[in-house]
C-alpha positions in Angstrom: 123.8 133.5 126.6 120.5 132.1 125.6 120.1 130.8 122.1 116.8 129.9 120.6 116.9 126.7 118.6 115.3 126.8 115.2 113.3 123.8 113.8 116.2 122.7 111.6 118.5 122.8 114.7 116.1 120.6 116.6 115.8 118.2 113.7 119.6 118.0 113.4 120.1 117.4 117.1 117.4 114.7 117.2 118.7 113.0 114.1 122.3 112.7 115.4 121.7 112.5 119.2 121.9 108.7 119.8 123.9 107.1 117.0 124.7 108.7 113.7 126.9 106.9 111.3 128.9 108.7 108.6 127.6 106.1 106.1 124.1 107.5 106.6 125.1 110.5 104.5 125.7 108.2 101.5 122.2 106.6 101.8 119.7 107.1 99.1 116.7 108.9 100.5 118.8 110.7 103.1 116.7 113.9 102.8 113.5 112.0 103.3 114.8 110.1 106.3 116.5 113.0 108.1 114.3 115.8 106.9 117.3 117.8 105.6 119.9 117.7 102.9 123.4 116.5 103.7 124.8 120.0 103.3 122.1 121.6 105.4 122.6 119.0 108.2 126.4 119.6 108.1 125.9 123.4 108.3 123.6 123.1 111.2 125.9 120.7 113.1 128.9 122.9 112.5 127.0 125.9 113.9 125.9 123.8 116.9 129.5 122.6 117.5 130.8 126.1 117.4 128.3 127.2 120.0 129.1 124.1 122.1 125.5 122.9 122.0 126.5 119.5 120.7 129.7 117.5 120.8 131.0 114.7 118.7 132.1 111.4 120.1 133.6 108.7 117.9 133.1 105.1 119.1 133.9 101.8 117.4 130.9 100.1 116.0 130.3 96.5 117.1 129.9 95.0 113.7 128.1 91.7 113.2 126.7 91.7 116.8 123.0 91.3 117.7 121.3 91.9 121.0 119.7 88.9 122.7 117.7 88.8 126.0 118.0 85.7 128.3 115.4 85.4 131.0 116.7 82.5 133.2 115.1 80.7 136.1 116.4 77.9 138.2 118.4 76.9 141.3 121.0 79.4 142.5 124.2 77.4 141.7 123.2 76.6 138.2 121.8 80.0 137.5 124.9 81.9 138.7 127.2 79.5 136.8 125.4 80.2 133.6 125.2 83.9 134.1 129.0 84.1 134.9 129.7 82.0 131.8 127.6 84.3 129.6 129.4 87.4 131.1 132.8 85.8 130.5 132.3 84.4 127.0 130.1 86.9 125.0 131.4 90.1 123.5 129.3 92.3 125.7 126.6 91.6 128.4 124.7 93.0 131.3 123.2 90.8 133.9 120.6 91.3 136.7 120.1 88.6 139.3 117.0 88.3 141.6 117.3 88.7 145.3 116.5 85.0 145.8 119.1 84.2 143.1 116.6 82.0 141.3 116.0 84.4 138.4 118.2 86.4 136.1 117.8 88.7 133.1 120.8 89.0 130.8 121.1 91.3 127.9 124.0 90.2 125.6 125.6 91.2 122.3 126.3 88.0 120.4 127.7 87.4 116.9 124.8 87.4 114.4 125.8 83.8 113.4 125.0 82.7 116.9 121.6 84.3 117.3 119.6 81.3 116.1 121.5 79.1 118.4 120.9 81.4 121.4 117.2 81.7 120.6 116.3 78.0 119.8 119.0 75.5 120.6 120.6 76.9 123.8 117.4 76.9 125.9 116.8 73.2 125.0 120.4 72.3 125.9 120.0 73.6 129.5 116.3 72.8 130.1 117.2 69.9 132.3 118.7 72.3 134.9 117.3 75.8 134.0 114.3 77.3 132.4 115.6 79.8 129.8 113.5 82.1 127.7 115.2 84.1 125.0 114.2 86.9 122.7 115.8 89.4 120.3 116.1 92.8 121.8 114.6 95.6 119.7 115.6 99.2 120.4 113.3 102.1 120.8 115.9 104.5 119.4 113.5 105.9 116.8 111.3 107.1 119.7 114.1 108.5 121.8 115.7 110.2 118.7 112.8 112.7 118.5 112.9 113.9 122.1 113.4 117.6 121.2 111.0 117.5 118.4 108.3 116.2 120.7 108.9 119.1 123.1 109.0 121.8 120.5 105.6 123.1 119.5 104.7 124.1 115.9 104.3 127.7 117.1 107.9 127.8 118.1 107.4 127.5 121.9 108.4 124.7 124.1 106.3 122.2 126.0 106.3 123.1 129.7 105.6 119.6 131.0 108.7 117.5 130.5 107.8 114.8 133.0 107.6 112.0 130.4 110.9 113.1 128.9 112.7 113.1 132.2 111.2 109.7 133.0 112.3 108.3 129.6 115.9 109.6 130.0 116.1 108.3 133.6 115.0 104.9 132.5 117.6 104.8 129.8 120.4 105.7 132.2 119.3 103.4 135.0 117.9 100.2 133.6 115.1 99.3 135.9 115.0 95.6 136.8 111.8 93.6 136.9 110.5 93.1 140.5 112.7 90.8 142.5 115.7 91.4 140.3 118.9 93.2 141.3 122.2 94.0 139.5 124.7 91.1 139.7 127.7 93.5 140.2 
């Protein structure tokens, strides 16, 4: 059967769609941030769970890890050795290697204590064999967390053109590599 979502349903889905931590419910300003009281949000989520519109998945949180981007250029042997080392020794990483195997982009989760080293010292340590640029990765979750709200019009109808939404969801599932880069797997 078809069920029409109400504005508070949409807000609840968007607020909890990507990552919602139970600790958020204890935050001061919860209502201002989430646009709903704790009790109202809980009621809406329970209703959505009963109707099987949403599901809950529990995952461990990678505490004390930060995301770092490594953009690496150099000769194939040195580049591949470094990429393999990063993949082997950091808690979590994804690597893309160029077709010519002279450029790679690596996104890694590293302990927060190591971020400064990764951003400043590490590139200098390998500069004699590789050119490494690094940056902190900043998520666009706040933008993706309002997907439904951006499609739901104030008059209660839905936006017909969802091209931008589909493109955004596709790009999140299938990370597009820069030109000349392919997945290392």
